C-alpha positions as semicolon CSV with decimal commas, in nm:
position;residue;x (nm);y (nm);z (nm)
1;M;2,634;1,547;2,479
2;H;2,742;1,193;2,307
3;P;2,373;1,063;2,324
4;K;2,308;0,642;2,183
5;I;1,973;0,628;2,071
6;L;1,755;0,310;1,941
7;A;1,511;0,416;1,665
8;I;1,183;0,242;1,549
9;E;1,040;0,271;1,265
10;S;0,685;0,082;1,172
11;S;0,455;0,316;0,990
12;C;0,370;0,116;0,723
13;D;0,503;-0,226;0,575
14;E;0,852;-0,227;0,675
15;T;0,936;-0,271;1,032
16;S;1,298;-0,126;1,088
17;A;1,535;-0,065;1,409
18;S;1,853;0,157;1,392
19;V;2,096;0,238;1,669
20;I;2,285;0,583;1,651
21;S;2,541;0,729;1,878
22;N;2,683;1,064;1,893
23;G;2,514;1,167;1,550
24;K;2,680;0,819;1,340
25;V;2,404;0,599;1,227
26;L;2,561;0,269;1,307
27;N;2,341;0,051;1,140
28;N;1,988;0,048;0,932
29;V;1,815;-0,332;1,007
30;I;1,483;-0,358;0,783
31;A;1,240;-0,657;0,797
32;S;0,999;-0,632;0,469
33;Q;0,666;-0,758;0,434
34;S;0,600;-0,975;0,124
35;V;0,245;-1,069;0,239
36;H;0,093;-0,733;0,071
37;S;0,219;-0,848;-0,307
38;K;-0,114;-1,080;-0,384
39;Y;-0,389;-0,808;-0,263
40;G;-0,223;-0,517;-0,486
41;G;-0,186;-0,269;-0,180
42;V;-0,088;-0,300;0,212
43;V;-0,335;-0,467;0,439
44;P;-0,327;-0,268;0,748
45;E;-0,449;-0,555;0,985
46;L;-0,175;-0,773;0,807
47;A;0,091;-0,504;0,811
48;S;0,013;-0,474;1,197
49;R;0,049;-0,853;1,235
50;A;0,372;-0,863;1,088
51;H;0,506;-0,625;1,254
52;Q;0,470;-0,771;1,578
53;Q;0,617;-1,105;1,430
54;N;0,952;-0,889;1,315
55;I;1,001;-0,640;1,565
56;V;1,219;-0,833;1,860
57;H;1,433;-1,015;1,592
58;V;1,496;-0,677;1,422
59;V;1,597;-0,465;1,751
60;N;1,794;-0,718;1,874
61;E;1,956;-0,723;1,563
62;A;2,076;-0,320;1,590
63;L;2,145;-0,354;1,935
64;A;2,374;-0,645;1,854
65;S;2,545;-0,518;1,546
66;S;2,581;-0,179;1,661
67;G;2,774;-0,308;1,958
68;I;2,549;-0,091;2,228
69;K;2,411;-0,271;2,484
70;V;1,989;-0,166;2,622
71;S;2,118;-0,046;2,942
72;E;2,392;0,163;2,766
73;L;2,121;0,380;2,570
74;D;2,066;0,731;2,661
75;A;1,662;0,695;2,512
76;V;1,443;0,497;2,237
77;A;1,269;0,673;1,935
78;F;1,013;0,599;1,734
79;T;0,751;0,717;1,471
80;K;0,445;0,890;1,608
81;G;0,299;0,914;1,241
82;P;0,189;0,986;0,989
83;G;0,136;0,604;0,913
84;L;-0,137;0,331;0,950
85;L;-0,259;0,361;1,314
86;G;-0,218;-0,051;1,371
87;S;0,120;-0,057;1,250
88;L;0,245;0,246;1,415
89;L;0,081;0,094;1,765
90;V;0,356;-0,172;1,762
91;G;0,654;0,027;1,715
92;V;0,508;0,275;1,960
93;S;0,412;0,015;2,244
94;F;0,759;-0,137;2,192
95;A;0,951;0,187;2,244
96;K;0,735;0,244;2,544
97;S;0,835;-0,067;2,730
98;I;1,230;-0,030;2,672
99;A;1,188;0,355;2,825
100;I;0,982;0,196;3,099
101;A;1,265;-0,093;3,184
102;E;1,585;0,097;3,132
103;N;1,379;0,450;3,268
104;I;1,554;0,624;2,988
105;P;1,339;0,902;2,754
106;L;1,102;0,854;2,466
107;I;1,147;1,052;2,166
108;E;0,877;1,089;1,926
109;V;0,938;1,144;1,520
110;N;0,717;1,277;1,280
111;H;0,794;1,047;0,933
112;L;0,792;1,302;0,708
113;Q;1,022;1,531;0,902
114;A;1,288;1,225;0,901
115;H;1,285;1,154;0,523
116;V;1,411;1,522;0,502
117;L;1,662;1,479;0,808
118;S;1,806;1,158;0,624
119;H;2,027;1,402;0,406
120;F;2,234;1,425;0,733
121;I;2,293;1,057;0,783
122;D;2,602;1,088;0,542
123;E;2,817;1,353;0,351
124;P;2,750;1,577;0,188
125;K;2,530;1,708;0,356
126;P;2,254;2,035;0,246
127;S;2,333;2,422;0,369
128;F;1,999;2,585;0,480
129;P;1,819;2,708;0,411
130;F;1,752;2,428;0,138
131;L;1,441;2,282;-0,061
132;C;1,325;1,964;-0,010
133;L;1,065;1,756;-0,279
134;T;0,949;1,471;-0,047
135;V;0,720;1,173;-0,266
136;S;0,576;0,880;-0,148
137;G;0,289;0,684;-0,192
138;G;0,111;0,864;0,047
139;H;0,266;1,228;0,035
140;T;0,416;1,489;-0,217
141;Q;0,523;1,811;-0,066
142;I;0,830;2,083;-0,104
143;L;0,960;2,167;0,229
144;L;1,184;2,492;0,285
145;V;1,412;2,381;0,538
146;E;1,579;2,643;0,758
147;D;1,710;2,441;0,995
148;H;1,702;2,047;1,133
149;L;1,378;2,135;1,345
150;A;1,223;2,371;1,144
151;M;1,055;2,327;0,809
152;K;0,733;2,376;0,640
153;V;0,532;2,291;0,375
154;I;0,563;2,544;0,096
155;G;0,358;2,302;-0,173
156;E;0,173;1,974;-0,162
157;T;-0,080;1,749;-0,307
158;Q;-0,453;1,815;-0,307
159;D;-0,550;1,493;-0,387
160;D;-0,328;1,212;-0,430
161;A;0,013;1,118;-0,378
162;A;0,297;1,091;-0,728
163;G;0,365;0,755;-0,551
164;E;0,027;0,631;-0,570
165;A;-0,009;0,748;-0,940
166;F;0,305;0,544;-1,049
167;D;0,131;0,221;-0,828
168;K;-0,247;0,284;-0,976
169;A;-0,090;0,324;-1,335
170;A;0,095;0,010;-1,258
171;K;-0,225;-0,183;-1,148
172;I;-0,415;-0,015;-1,468
173;M;-0,160;-0,197;-1,667
174;G;-0,152;-0,556;-1,471
175;L;0,152;-0,516;-1,334
176;P;0,196;-0,668;-0,933
177;Y;0,216;-0,464;-0,627
178;P;0,449;-0,287;-0,574
179;G;0,437;-0,129;-0,930
180;G;0,614;0,233;-0,903
181;P;0,967;0,026;-0,924
182;L;0,833;-0,186;-1,250
183;I;0,730;0,122;-1,392
184;D;1,078;0,218;-1,339
185;K;1,267;-0,077;-1,442
186;Y;1,048;-0,102;-1,784
187;A;1,096;0,260;-1,872
188;Q;1,449;0,259;-1,902
189;E;1,401;0,039;-2,218
190;G;1,128;0,235;-2,381
191;D;1,096;0,537;-2,570
192;E;0,979;0,853;-2,320
193;N;0,822;1,030;-2,615
194;A;0,587;0,747;-2,755
195;F;0,286;0,888;-2,560
196;S;0,150;1,216;-2,406
197;F;-0,064;1,279;-2,156
198;P;-0,261;1,594;-2,054
199;A;-0,085;1,857;-1,789
200;T;-0,262;1,959;-1,466
201;S;-0,306;2,340;-1,404
202;M;-0,259;2,406;-1,016
203;P;-0,228;2,724;-0,846
204;G;0,116;2,821;-0,652
205;L;0,332;2,498;-0,613
206;D;0,047;2,257;-0,501
207;F;0,028;1,930;-0,703
208;S;-0,275;1,719;-0,838
209;F;-0,228;1,324;-0,930
210;S;-0,572;1,248;-0,954
211;G;-0,630;1,332;-1,327
212;I;-0,355;1,167;-1,467
213;K;-0,454;0,837;-1,341
214;T;-0,807;0,900;-1,456
215;A;-0,653;0,997;-1,784
216;F;-0,408;0,723;-1,783
217;L;-0,705;0,477;-1,733
218;Y;-0,904;0,604;-2,044
219;F;-0,559;0,549;-2,259
220;I;-0,522;0,188;-2,184
221;R;-0,907;0,116;-2,212
222;D;-0,932;0,325;-2,562
223;Q;-0,601;0,152;-2,696
224;L;-0,693;-0,200;-2,583
225;A;-1,018;-0,138;-2,766
226;V;-0,815;-0,126;-3,046
227;D;-0,587;-0,398;-3,003
228;V;-0,599;-0,619;-2,672
229;D;-0,202;-0,645;-2,663
230;F;-0,165;-0,323;-2,650
231;V;0,013;-0,315;-2,313
232;E;0,205;-0,631;-2,357
233;K;0,340;-0,458;-2,706
234;R;0,432;-0,111;-2,555
235;R;0,503;-0,156;-2,195
236;N;0,808;-0,012;-2,199
237;D;0,712;0,263;-2,421
238;I;0,380;0,332;-2,204
239;C;0,641;0,319;-1,887
240;A;0,867;0,564;-2,003
241;S;0,599;0,805;-2,104
242;L;0,405;0,806;-1,784
243;Q;0,718;0,832;-1,592
244;K;0,827;1,115;-1,791
245;H;0,518;1,308;-1,740
246;L;0,501;1,240;-1,364
247;V;0,855;1,340;-1,340
248;E;0,811;1,656;-1,502
249;M;0,502;1,758;-1,286
250;L;0,725;1,723;-1,013
251;M;1,030;1,882;-1,150
252;A;0,796;2,218;-1,278
253;R;0,673;2,311;-0,923
254;L;1,069;2,225;-0,785
255;R;1,211;2,451;-1,040
256;K;0,909;2,714;-0,933
257;A;1,004;2,714;-0,595
258;G;1,332;2,756;-0,637
259;E;1,282;3,046;-0,820
260;D;1,038;3,179;-0,585
261;F;1,211;3,146;-0,295
262;N;1,565;3,223;-0,439
263;V;1,708;2,853;-0,312
264;K;1,981;2,654;-0,478
265;E;2,037;2,384;-0,238
266;I;1,775;2,113;-0,361
267;A;1,709;1,783;-0,220
268;I;1,443;1,485;-0,283
269;A;1,351;1,270;-0,016
270;G;1,067;0,980;0,031
271;G;1,010;0,649;-0,161
272;V;0,973;0,799;-0,484
273;S;1,317;0,963;-0,469
274;A;1,431;0,613;-0,579
275;N;1,284;0,647;-0,889
276;S;1,605;0,654;-1,138
277;G;1,393;0,899;-1,375
278;L;1,344;1,145;-1,065
279;R;1,688;1,114;-0,971
280;K;1,797;1,189;-1,324
281;A;1,659;1,486;-1,339
282;V;1,738;1,659;-1,047
283;E;2,115;1,598;-1,151
284;T;2,047;1,757;-1,515
285;H;1,843;2,060;-1,351
286;G;2,132;2,102;-1,107
287;E;2,364;2,167;-1,349
288;K;2,135;2,326;-1,571
289;F;2,033;2,608;-1,316
290;G;2,345;2,599;-1,068
291;W;2,142;2,392;-0,776
292;N;2,351;2,212;-0,518
293;T;2,183;1,839;-0,533
294;Y;2,122;1,600;-0,263
295;I;2,024;1,245;-0,354
296;P;1,958;0,986;-0,063
297;E;2,114;0,689;-0,048
298;F;1,869;0,413;-0,194
299;Q;1,811;0,242;0,163
300;Y;1,773;0,602;0,269
301;C;1,461;0,652;0,032
302;T;1,219;0,406;0,161
303;D;1,091;0,378;0,513
304;N;1,383;0,315;0,751
305;A;1,525;0,370;1,087
306;A;1,823;0,526;1,004
307;M;1,633;0,839;0,905
308;I;1,441;0,805;1,251
309;A;1,771;0,773;1,423
310;I;1,929;1,126;1,263
311;A;1,589;1,311;1,362
312;A;1,565;1,188;1,733
313;H;1,988;1,287;1,782
314;Y;1,874;1,639;1,705
315;K;1,577;1,645;1,879
316;F;1,766;1,520;2,182
317;L;2,053;1,781;2,183
318;N;1,704;2,017;2,176
319;G;1,545;1,860;2,467
320;D;1,266;1,746;2,295
321;F;1,125;1,421;2,474
322;A;0,788;1,257;2,488
323;T;0,566;1,134;2,786
324;L;0,416;0,770;2,799
325;E;0,104;0,938;2,762
326;V;0,239;0,949;2,384
327;S;0,014;0,793;2,131
328;P;0,063;0,751;1,730
329;L;-0,115;0,960;1,535
330;A;-0,240;0,799;1,119
331;R;-0,243;1,210;0,997
332;M;0,013;1,406;1,159
333;P;0,073;1,752;1,055
334;L;0,467;1,865;0,980
335;S;0,495;2,130;1,217
């Protein structure tokens, strides 16, 4: 089988489409939404409206640049969840319309599974089994990946996600949304040992990031009481110290997972995998502990349809198709 598949991603605030042919991703078209910046976060209703405005153009561009006509497609894939329900509905509905019009099967994809499988878009590819730390604004998980479609969660956050901690800390400092990339930017010019923050104790391989957000809020409040210009004067050092702390929280659990499962194939995925501090830490740990490390290209870190396409490819080969009765899920476990 040499399937040609159109994939659509619309789980949050990125409208994306990609075409894959015989396991080779041909493109990755992404339309970002700038409307949310003035609100300090993603507004679900505005996101779904923007998807409606963008999806036709994005899909048309993906098909045109791939050189594959819609009539040549063997299947159409979409993100079923997790994500914003209104945004997911746009992608699901559009995929259904193509499936009906062209009489081709539908493939539903779990967004979190797709992040992991982004490592199979290009070389080098990890060997099974491998561990994947998936870190984003909504999820923080460690997965044991035994096959393309067989993976299980062995550790996850019990409250907030790491990406949310980055964004909330940025908001506390008065930085615009999205704040995570800005913290990374300022951190590269700061002293990561300038300030320290309390550690969080969690059982097993689980995470907790709510405590660090509260501690950071009180830290900034107390410092501003002494000097109202504290954040402005020490922004780089604050960002560097906070980033070091959050990255070490992630790496501590990843190290433990590698030891517990005796696995040295280690990957990261998700939006926060674009963070320079995390990427450097993974490489450093790889050299120290003899890991084979896999870090995605920047375009495959944030939400994108290429990862949906590669996941759909393996599901197509497995004969795993959805019916027209399929509905999106805002919360979708990885199973």
